[in-house]
LUMTI-923992 format. One line per field, with one value per residue (C-alpha): residue number from 1; residue in one letter; x negated, y, z negated. Coordinates in steps of 0.05 Angstrom, whole numbers. Example, Ala and Ser with C-alpha at 12.3 -4.5 7.8 and 13.67 -1.06 7.14 Angstrom:
BEGIN
num	(1, 2)
residuo	(a, s)
c1	(-246, -273)
c2	(-90, -21)
c3	(-156, -143)
//
This chain:
BEGIN
num	(1, 2, 3, 4, 5, 6, 7, 8, 9, 10, 11, 12, 13, 14, 15, 16, 17, 18, 19, 20, 21, 22, 23, 24, 25, 26, 27, 28, 29, 30, 31, 32, 33, 34, 35, 36, 37, 38, 39, 40, 41, 42, 43, 44, 45, 46, 47, 48, 49, 50, 51, 52, 53, 54, 55, 56, 57, 58, 59, 60, 61, 62, 63, 64, 65, 66, 67, 68, 69, 70, 71, 72, 73, 74, 75, 76, 77, 78, 79, 80, 81, 82, 83, 84, 85, 86, 87, 88, 89, 90, 91, 92, 93, 94, 95, 96, 97, 98, 99, 100, 101, 102, 103, 104, 105, 106, 107, 108, 109, 110, 111, 112, 113, 114, 115, 116, 117, 118, 119, 120, 121, 122, 123, 124, 125, 126, 127, 128, 129, 130, 131, 132, 133, 134, 135, 136, 137, 138, 139, 140, 141, 142, 143, 144, 145, 146, 147, 148, 149, 150, 151, 152, 153, 154, 155, 156, 157, 158, 159, 160, 161, 162, 163, 164, 165, 166, 167, 168, 169, 170, 171, 172, 173, 174, 175, 176, 177, 178, 179, 180, 181, 182, 183, 184, 185, 186, 187, 188, 189, 190, 191, 192, 193, 194, 195, 196, 197, 198, 199, 200, 201, 202, 203, 204, 205, 206, 207, 208, 209, 210, 211, 212, 213, 214, 215, 216, 217, 218, 219, 220, 221, 222, 223, 224, 225, 226, 227, 228, 229, 230, 231, 232, 233, 234, 235, 236, 237, 238, 239, 240, 241, 242, 243, 244, 245, 246, 247, 248, 249, 250, 251, 252, 253, 254, 255, 256, 257, 258, 259, 260, 261, 262, 263, 264, 265, 266, 267, 268, 269, 270, 271, 272, 273, 274, 275, 276, 277, 278, 279, 280, 281, 282, 283, 284, 285, 286, 287, 288, 289, 290, 291, 292, 293, 294, 295, 296, 297, 298, 299, 300, 301, 302, 303, 304, 305, 306, 307, 308, 309, 310, 311, 312, 313, 314, 315, 316, 317, 318, 319, 320, 321, 322, 323, 324, 325, 326, 327, 328, 329, 330, 331, 332, 333, 334, 335, 336, 337, 338, 339, 340, 341, 342, 343, 344, 345, 346, 347, 348, 349, 350, 351, 352, 353, 354, 355, 356, 357, 358, 359, 360, 361, 362, 363, 364, 365, 366, 367, 368, 369, 370, 371, 372, 373, 374, 375, 376, 377, 378, 379, 380, 381, 382, 383, 384, 385, 386, 387, 388, 389, 390, 391, 392, 393, 394, 395, 396, 397, 398, 399, 400, 401, 402, 403, 404, 405, 406, 407, 408, 409, 410, 411, 412, 413, 414, 415, 416, 417, 418, 419, 420, 421, 422, 423, 424, 425, 426, 427, 428, 429, 430, 431, 432, 433, 434, 435, 436, 437, 438, 439, 440, 441, 442, 443, 444, 445, 446, 447, 448, 449, 450, 451, 452, 453, 454, 455, 456, 457, 458, 459, 460, 461, 462, 463, 464, 465, 466, 467, 468, 469, 470, 471, 472, 473, 474, 475, 476, 477, 478, 479, 480, 481, 482, 483, 484, 485, 486, 487, 488, 489, 490, 491, 492, 493, 494, 495, 496, 497, 498, 499, 500, 501, 502, 503, 504, 505, 506, 507, 508, 509, 510, 511, 512, 513, 514, 515, 516, 517, 518, 519, 520, 521, 522, 523, 524, 525, 526, 527, 528, 529, 530, 531, 532, 533, 534, 535, 536, 537, 538, 539, 540, 541, 542, 543, 544, 545, 546, 547, 548, 549, 550, 551, 552, 553, 554, 555, 556, 557, 558, 559, 560, 561, 562, 563, 564, 565, 566, 567, 568, 569, 570, 571, 572, 573, 574, 575, 576, 577, 578, 579, 580, 581, 582, 583, 584, 585, 586, 587, 588, 589, 590, 591, 592, 593, 594, 595, 596, 597, 598, 599, 600, 601, 602, 603, 604, 605, 606, 607, 608, 609, 610, 611, 612, 613, 614, 615, 616, 617, 618, 619, 620, 621, 622, 623, 624, 625, 626, 627, 628, 629, 630, 631, 632, 633, 634, 635, 636, 637, 638, 639, 640, 641, 642, 643, 644, 645, 646, 647, 648, 649, 650, 651, 652, 653, 654, 655, 656, 657, 658, 659, 660, 661, 662, 663, 664, 665, 666, 667, 668, 669, 670, 671, 672, 673, 674, 675, 676, 677, 678, 679, 680, 681, 682, 683, 684, 685, 686, 687, 688)
residuo	(m, e, s, l, y, s, y, a, w, l, i, p, v, l, p, l, l, g, a, a, i, v, g, v, g, l, i, s, y, s, d, a, t, s, k, l, r, t, p, s, s, i, f, i, v, s, l, v, g, v, a, m, v, m, s, f, g, i, l, w, s, q, w, n, g, h, e, p, y, s, f, m, f, e, w, a, s, a, g, s, f, k, l, q, m, g, y, t, i, d, h, l, a, a, l, m, l, v, i, v, t, t, v, a, f, l, v, m, v, y, t, d, g, y, m, a, h, d, p, g, y, v, r, f, y, a, y, l, s, l, f, s, f, s, m, l, g, l, v, m, s, p, n, l, l, q, v, y, v, f, w, e, l, v, g, m, c, s, y, l, l, i, g, f, w, y, n, r, k, p, a, a, d, a, c, q, k, a, f, v, t, n, r, v, g, d, f, g, l, l, l, g, m, l, g, i, f, w, a, t, g, s, f, d, f, d, i, m, g, e, r, l, t, h, m, v, e, v, g, s, l, p, g, v, i, a, a, l, f, a, i, l, v, f, m, g, p, m, a, k, s, a, q, f, p, l, h, v, w, l, p, d, a, m, e, g, p, t, p, i, s, a, l, i, h, a, a, t, m, v, a, a, g, v, f, l, i, g, r, m, y, p, v, f, e, e, i, p, v, a, m, t, t, i, a, y, v, g, a, f, t, a, m, m, g, a, t, i, a, i, t, q, n, d, i, k, k, g, l, a, y, s, t, m, s, q, l, g, y, m, v, m, a, m, g, v, g, a, y, s, a, g, l, f, h, l, m, t, h, a, y, f, k, a, m, l, f, l, g, s, g, s, v, i, h, g, m, e, g, v, v, g, h, n, p, t, y, a, q, d, m, r, l, m, g, g, l, r, k, y, m, p, a, t, a, t, t, f, l, i, g, t, l, a, i, s, g, i, p, p, f, a, g, f, w, s, k, d, e, i, l, g, s, t, f, q, v, s, p, f, l, w, a, i, g, w, l, t, a, g, i, t, a, f, y, m, f, r, m, y, f, s, t, f, e, g, e, f, r, g, t, n, g, d, i, k, e, q, l, r, i, e, n, l, q, s, m, g, a, s, l, g, p, g, a, m, s, t, q, e, m, p, m, a, a, e, d, h, h, d, d, h, h, h, a, s, e, p, h, e, s, p, i, t, m, t, l, p, l, i, l, l, a, v, p, s, i, l, v, g, l, v, g, t, p, f, g, n, y, f, e, a, f, i, s, a, p, g, e, v, v, t, v, a, e, l, a, e, e, v, d, l, h, e, f, a, v, m, a, g, s, s, v, a, i, s, v, v, g, i, t, l, a, v, l, m, y, v, t, k, t, i, d, a, g, a, i, a, t, k, i, k, p, l, y, n, f, s, l, n, k, w, y, v, d, d, i, y, e, v, v, f, v, q, g, s, r, k, i, a, k, f, a, l, t, m, d, v, k, l, v, d, g, i, v, n, l, t, g, f, v, t, l, i, t, g, e, g, l, k, y, l, e, t, g, r, a, q, f, y, a, l, i, v, f, g, a, v, l, g, l, v, l, l, s, g, l, t)
c1	(-393, -335, -315, -310, -263, -224, -220, -213, -138, -168, -183, -116, -97, -153, -127, -59, -75, -113, -48, -1, -39, -46, 32, 56, 16, 38, 113, 106, 63, 59, 25, -26, -48, -50, -95, -150, -171, -234, -221, -169, -206, -268, -220, -183, -259, -293, -235, -241, -311, -307, -268, -307, -366, -326, -312, -383, -395, -336, -355, -432, -406, -367, -419, -467, -409, -365, -302, -237, -206, -127, -93, -24, 36, 109, 147, 217, 254, 323, 327, 272, 271, 201, 175, 100, 61, -10, -78, -121, -199, -224, -270, -214, -195, -261, -281, -223, -227, -297, -267, -210, -246, -308, -275, -218, -273, -310, -249, -232, -303, -291, -223, -260, -284, -223, -172, -202, -165, -97, -48, -25, -97, -82, -19, -53, -107, -47, -21, -88, -97, -25, -39, -101, -79, -12, -69, -111, -52, -28, -98, -98, -33, -29, 43, 79, 134, 82, 58, 119, 125, 60, 76, 133, 95, 47, 95, 126, 63, 55, 117, 91, 27, 45, 105, 51, 59, 138, 154, 132, 191, 138, 99, 172, 199, 134, 144, 215, 195, 144, 195, 247, 204, 175, 243, 260, 190, 196, 269, 244, 193, 237, 287, 223, 202, 276, 282, 215, 227, 295, 261, 193, 224, 149, 127, 50, 14, -17, 42, 91, 45, 39, 109, 135, 85, 101, 181, 168, 134, 181, 244, 272, 275, 277, 211, 249, 269, 196, 184, 235, 212, 139, 156, 203, 152, 102, 144, 118, 49, 77, 101, 46, -6, 27, 34, 88, 137, 142, 83, 112, 97, 25, 5, 54, 23, -29, 16, -13, -74, -142, -159, -105, -105, -170, -148, -87, -121, -183, -166, -99, -35, -57, -107, -48, -20, -78, -93, -17, -33, -91, -60, -4, -52, -36, 41, 22, -36, 7, 68, 41, 101, 81, 9, 21, 69, 17, -36, 0, 24, -39, -66, -8, -17, -93, -85, -25, -69, -127, -85, -54, -120, -147, -103, -91, -123, -101, -167, -126, -72, -137, -165, -93, -82, -154, -138, -67, -111, -170, -110, -87, -160, -152, -88, -101, -162, -111, -68, -124, -146, -203, -190, -258, -271, -208, -220, -292, -278, -224, -290, -327, -271, -256, -319, -333, -260, -260, -323, -290, -228, -270, -318, -246, -228, -298, -286, -215, -247, -305, -253, -202, -246, -254, -177, -132, -98, -52, -58, -45, -109, -155, -137, -146, -211, -199, -215, -279, -342, -415, -406, -460, -504, -460, -444, -501, -493, -418, -440, -488, -446, -390, -434, -461, -384, -367, -427, -400, -330, -349, -386, -452, -514, -541, -481, -434, -369, -416, -418, -347, -314, -365, -340, -265, -283, -316, -268, -214, -245, -252, -169, -146, -189, -125, -125, -200, -193, -145, -196, -260, -219, -192, -262, -279, -224, -246, -319, -281, -242, -280, -340, -298, -281, -350, -369, -304, -311, -398, -431, -423, -407, -361, -287, -256, -257, -233, -165, -135, -139, -111, -53, -41, -41, 13, 58, 54, 77, 131, 149, 148, 191, 236, 239, 245, 299, 339, 363, 398, 375, 324, 313, 247, 239, 257, 202, 131, 163, 178, 120, 71, 121, 86, 14, -33, -70, -114, -198, -250, -310, -333, -364, -355, -392, -419, -373, -395, -436, -369, -347, -415, -445, -386, -401, -471, -456, -400, -455, -499, -454, -425, -493, -513, -457, -446, -515, -479, -444, -484, -486, -556, -535, -465, -457, -392, -365, -391, -365, -298, -271, -200, -166, -182, -245, -318, -371, -445, -495, -540, -474, -457, -530, -536, -472, -498, -512, -554, -534, -460, -467, -514, -457, -403, -445, -467, -404, -373, -430, -427, -356, -366, -427, -387, -339, -393, -421, -345, -346, -417, -398, -332, -340, -421, -445, -376, -396, -326, -267, -229, -165, -159, -162, -100, -61, -78, -45, 8, 54, 6, -30, 43, 52, -4, 10, 85, 61, 92, 149, 173, 186, 233, 265, 280, 304, 357, 373, 356, 373, 421, 452, 466, 492, 538, 560, 562, 602, 648, 663, 684, 739, 757, 763, 798, 851, 855, 845, 860, 922, 938, 943, 979, 1028, 1043, 1047, 1097, 1140, 1134, 1159, 1211, 1241, 1241, 1280, 1333, 1337, 1351, 1416, 1442, 1407, 1468, 1471, 1545, 1579, 1630, 1586, 1546, 1611, 1634, 1560, 1572, 1646, 1623, 1560, 1603, 1667, 1608, 1586, 1659, 1670, 1600, 1616, 1698, 1669, 1613)
c2	(-483, -519, -482, -418, -443, -467, -395, -360, -346, -294, -256, -219, -237, -177, -121, -138, -141, -73, -50, -77, -48, 15, 18, -3, 53, 101, 84, 75, 129, 172, 236, 195, 158, 202, 240, 171, 182, 156, 99, 81, 85, 54, -2, -18, -7, -56, -113, -96, -101, -173, -194, -175, -210, -274, -264, -257, -317, -361, -330, -346, -420, -430, -405, -462, -515, -522, -556, -518, -513, -519, -513, -533, -527, -553, -485, -507, -585, -597, -674, -685, -616, -591, -524, -513, -447, -445, -420, -435, -419, -437, -399, -338, -327, -319, -263, -229, -223, -200, -142, -128, -121, -84, -39, -28, -25, 33, 72, 66, 96, 152, 168, 192, 256, 259, 262, 287, 356, 312, 305, 232, 217, 151, 135, 133, 78, 35, 39, 23, -34, -64, -51, -86, -146, -155, -156, -206, -248, -247, -269, -329, -359, -419, -429, -378, -373, -348, -300, -267, -256, -220, -185, -153, -131, -101, -63, -37, -14, 21, 64, 81, 109, 140, 181, 189, 275, 260, 325, 340, 335, 308, 261, 232, 227, 190, 140, 131, 122, 72, 31, 32, 21, -44, -65, -76, -110, -155, -182, -210, -244, -268, -293, -317, -359, -386, -410, -443, -473, -493, -534, -560, -571, -541, -464, -501, -465, -529, -572, -515, -518, -595, -607, -551, -567, -637, -612, -579, -629, -687, -642, -634, -567, -522, -475, -413, -420, -438, -376, -340, -362, -341, -276, -262, -276, -235, -174, -171, -152, -112, -64, -80, -68, -6, -42, -6, -5, -5, 39, 113, 105, 95, 165, 197, 157, 204, 248, 203, 222, 209, 145, 112, 124, 96, 31, 27, 21, -5, -68, -76, -59, -59, -113, -156, -164, -184, -233, -264, -274, -305, -351, -369, -386, -464, -440, -387, -419, -473, -417, -382, -331, -316, -309, -263, -218, -212, -186, -145, -114, -104, -80, -30, -2, 7, 48, 97, 104, 130, 175, 205, 214, 262, 314, 315, 379, 339, 304, 245, 245, 236, 178, 148, 143, 115, 59, 43, 32, -8, -55, -58, -93, -135, -160, -167, -208, -250, -258, -274, -329, -292, -312, -301, -238, -207, -224, -201, -128, -135, -141, -91, -42, -44, -20, 34, 64, 61, 113, 150, 160, 171, 223, 261, 266, 295, 343, 372, 373, 420, 457, 469, 512, 561, 557, 530, 466, 472, 422, 462, 493, 439, 386, 419, 412, 482, 511, 466, 471, 476, 433, 388, 449, 446, 369, 336, 267, 270, 296, 231, 183, 205, 211, 134, 116, 156, 112, 52, 57, 82, 17, 45, -11, -29, -6, -54, -37, -52, -130, -139, -99, -124, -198, -181, -143, -202, -258, -220, -211, -284, -293, -228, -173, -117, -123, -119, -60, -31, -45, -19, 48, 52, 47, 106, 153, 127, 146, 220, 234, 205, 259, 310, 295, 301, 365, 403, 391, 384, 423, 500, 559, 542, 578, 572, 644, 668, 707, 697, 616, 614, 659, 622, 548, 590, 604, 536, 501, 553, 537, 461, 470, 502, 445, 396, 433, 452, 514, 562, 518, 569, 641, 675, 710, 643, 601, 625, 621, 543, 531, 552, 527, 462, 481, 519, 569, 593, 587, 613, 604, 635, 565, 496, 451, 372, 323, 298, 240, 189, 210, 214, 154, 99, 135, 118, 44, 37, 65, 2, -46, 4, -8, -76, -122, -132, -171, -233, -236, -226, -267, -291, -314, -310, -336, -299, -343, -408, -397, -364, -410, -421, -477, -544, -516, -537, -501, -487, -433, -475, -492, -417, -395, -441, -415, -346, -321, -260, -230, -240, -209, -150, -135, -134, -96, -54, -34, -25, 20, 62, 85, 100, 143, 174, 191, 220, 264, 294, 311, 345, 390, 400, 425, 434, 464, 491, 477, 456, 488, 444, 499, 509, 433, 428, 477, 449, 385, 416, 362, 311, 352, 361, 279, 265, 324, 298, 228, 203, 231, 165, 196, 248, 186, 145, 217, 217, 147, 122, 176, 219, 156, 127, 186, 187, 116, 137, 194, 160, 98, 148, 182, 109, 99, 156, 165, 86, 43, 92, 113, 42, 38, 95, 82, 9, 55, 101, 44, 12, 78, 89, 21, 16, 84, 61, -12, 19, 51, -25, -61, -28, -96, -91, -167, -130, -92, -152, -186, -130, -141, -208, -201, -145, -190, -252, -202, -175, -246, -265, -212, -221, -287, -268, -221, -269)
c3	(-340, -336, -402, -360, -312, -376, -404, -331, -350, -395, -334, -324, -398, -416, -372, -406, -479, -470, -434, -486, -544, -522, -495, -563, -597, -547, -561, -627, -653, -595, -616, -657, -598, -545, -595, -588, -520, -526, -563, -522, -454, -485, -502, -443, -396, -451, -434, -353, -360, -396, -343, -290, -321, -323, -240, -233, -272, -223, -155, -176, -190, -131, -94, -117, -93, -157, -143, -145, -204, -234, -288, -284, -328, -320, -321, -309, -289, -268, -251, -192, -189, -223, -222, -244, -261, -283, -251, -193, -181, -102, -54, -43, -119, -135, -85, -101, -172, -159, -116, -165, -224, -205, -164, -227, -265, -241, -222, -299, -316, -260, -284, -356, -320, -267, -320, -377, -385, -375, -422, -401, -403, -451, -412, -349, -375, -402, -334, -293, -344, -337, -255, -257, -297, -240, -183, -224, -235, -161, -138, -192, -175, -150, -105, -72, -119, -182, -128, -117, -197, -194, -127, -165, -222, -170, -147, -206, -237, -166, -182, -250, -219, -159, -202, -257, -257, -250, -269, -199, -146, -88, -137, -159, -86, -65, -123, -91, -29, -43, -88, -34, 27, -8, -32, 44, 56, -9, 16, 79, 37, -9, 47, 80, 18, 3, 77, 71, 6, 27, 90, 58, -15, -46, -65, -57, 3, 38, 28, 52, 115, 120, 120, 165, 221, 210, 219, 285, 320, 300, 315, 252, 241, 307, 322, 328, 253, 227, 267, 234, 166, 175, 200, 145, 87, 133, 117, 44, 75, 115, 67, 19, 71, 105, 171, 216, 217, 131, 126, 113, 39, 39, 64, 2, -55, -48, -93, -156, -192, -144, -188, -174, -101, -95, -134, -94, -19, -41, -81, -109, -71, -1, -10, -39, 32, 68, 14, 23, 91, 75, 24, 75, 130, 127, 144, 200, 239, 263, 285, 351, 353, 283, 292, 355, 314, 262, 317, 345, 295, 259, 321, 334, 263, 264, 329, 304, 232, 272, 316, 261, 214, 273, 256, 182, 145, 73, 59, 21, 69, 127, 77, 76, 146, 153, 102, 143, 206, 171, 139, 214, 239, 180, 199, 274, 250, 210, 275, 326, 274, 255, 178, 152, 192, 166, 96, 105, 124, 67, 15, 51, 60, -18, -35, 17, 16, -63, -55, 2, -43, -106, -65, -44, -117, -133, -80, -104, -176, -161, -112, -172, -206, -141, -115, -171, -183, -124, -78, -22, -31, -73, -16, 44, 88, 119, 49, 45, 83, 58, -10, 4, -22, -82, -92, -64, -96, -71, -4, 3, -21, 24, 79, 68, 61, 129, 169, 140, 164, 231, 237, 244, 226, 183, 139, 116, 157, 217, 205, 185, 242, 295, 272, 282, 346, 372, 351, 376, 443, 451, 444, 475, 505, 508, 438, 434, 475, 425, 371, 417, 417, 353, 322, 369, 345, 274, 278, 308, 249, 192, 217, 226, 154, 132, 179, 147, 76, 69, 128, 149, 100, 48, 60, -2, -18, 49, 45, 106, 102, 36, 59, 124, 80, 40, 94, 119, 56, 52, 124, 109, 40, 83, 133, 81, 38, 107, 123, 78, 11, -9, 4, 27, -39, -84, -42, -67, -143, -120, -86, -139, -199, -211, -204, -261, -194, -244, -225, -257, -203, -144, -126, -128, -174, -182, -216, -286, -291, -303, -240, -200, -227, -200, -131, -121, -155, -98, -46, -60, -34, 23, 50, 28, 18, 96, 105, 73, 137, 200, 254, 238, 177, 154, 86, 81, 133, 107, 39, 62, 117, 134, 89, 113, 152, 126, 161, 146, 156, 194, 238, 248, 264, 324, 344, 350, 428, 421, 489, 477, 403, 434, 481, 434, 382, 427, 449, 390, 371, 431, 426, 351, 370, 423, 370, 327, 382, 399, 319, 321, 389, 354, 289, 276, 343, 356, 430, 446, 422, 383, 380, 453, 464, 410, 451, 520, 499, 447, 451, 440, 376, 351, 358, 310, 270, 252, 244, 316, 283, 244, 181, 215, 251, 184, 155, 208, 220, 147, 93, 131, 156, 96, 57, 118, 100, 33, 45, 94, 41, -17, 33, 49, -29, -43, 10, 32, -30, -84, -36, -36, -107, -121, -77, -106, -175, -143, -116, -182, -224, -172, -175, -241, -251, -210, -244, -309, -292, -264, -332, -385, -432, -410, -392, -354, -311, -293, -275, -230, -190, -186, -156, -105, -75, -76, -40, 4, 28, 42, 88, 119, 136, 158, 209, 237)
//
């Protein structure tokens, strides 16, 4: 087994090898490599499969008590300063390796069906493989500096994949938005890293925590400075894990192909933020201000994401805000000290959210045959309905994911979400109330999504709804482009410019086996994986406990208060049932008119529909504000800076023109000038 740890470095290197070989082929022999679709995909998927098998072997070894393993080498040194790189395998790394490789492997299998007709098929696989390498390298990094290197690689890969269809303006805008937003968070992370290194002289997680705590205790470092460093570091996870106010990139990331949406939202980019909070826990846990900030940011984000998801009609956008909300739960758990609960929810969420996103891709794939490839139609739930009859495998797995995220027992999401709420209640009943209410909203919008998509009558051939969506799309385009930017006659052409609207079927169809098989396989952990973290035998918490803390399953079982568990679990299930009941009354039986309610509370409805107007505020403050600053700077440069330079040149020119008449080269003329100057001085002195 020791040899497995010695070769653990192959886990991230294998996907890198696949990306490098296929990438070099695309660069050197683009046309020939692009035609090798099946060999390229099999090659890359096989390498990720080997990495997955190795990851399971390492997890099994760690589960059975193998000591954490580290391999380090000196990367740079200068005097007493030494910088080491390498890799570390511990309980947290082993768990994350399995999550990332399993989800990446299934997403790559699914991609074969979803991207079958896309000309960028091979390029997409190369990007996916590079993305997997970046996340796996981040997971195995032994210190904060190496984490930062892979952190930026993850950001670069997300830019490439979100903007994969770069010839579409929304996709190009979305990848730029994601890149810029994450740069804001990463700049804070970089400042925090440098500050902590200045204070502690180390990038090692445990050493940073110990030294920073000691310095604050003895008074050599003010507590407010330590809190500032910690919050700056937290800005990195705020951006990567889409926490308010750096969450705005996540819904726009839906412009990328659905497989990458699943990978980003389940196991890679957004998981990186929560993972870093876990790695930095030795620093955060001794700084109360930082922990409180983390907890409240997470709680607010959870509520915000849920309230926005209620009104979304785009199936992928609804799931995106759902991800934002669930990440808020994880961050809140970390902030209240529920370390294992937050990571437990990270694990369960990775599987059922990957299944939900891949399920939405299956729905879109089936809809495109009826409504065409325009996402305005293919992704809008108002044109769906009744798909369970046409897509039974997709509908069943989507329902399992919906039950899991809604916290219905015995599905995986119930155990992890209940553990977060129970731990939060012990620290802050106020934060618990926010999480509890968010759980009810989550159940409502998820079952709204399920019922609108899979139940009732199919609405894809309804011309009135399509015309309404077309008008809404044109209006939104006009609003985004500004008044007068495009005439009404030009708008329809622009709206369809980048989409093939050809359709050839009157009914949707089930997706191919390469797409449905990953859904079925992901349904298994979505149902069962939560059983490793029940209060009656919490194997997960015994395995993943806070740094420096050692607990056993027996100790956890002795601490279980059945009455407290029944009250907390009962309350969370009850609010979820209320949410499901409301969804049934509104979207199945139609007992409650959802449209009439939206009309009565129009301001609140618009507040949710317009995403709390955060994007609009950012547009005015940052986008337009930066343009005004740039315009002002240009004006100052042209009129002031260039004006001074031009004036200097003009004065030099005039002076030179005048002096050339004095510089004749005749000695008599120079003597006359000297005589005149002396005479002037004499007269001046005589007058005074």
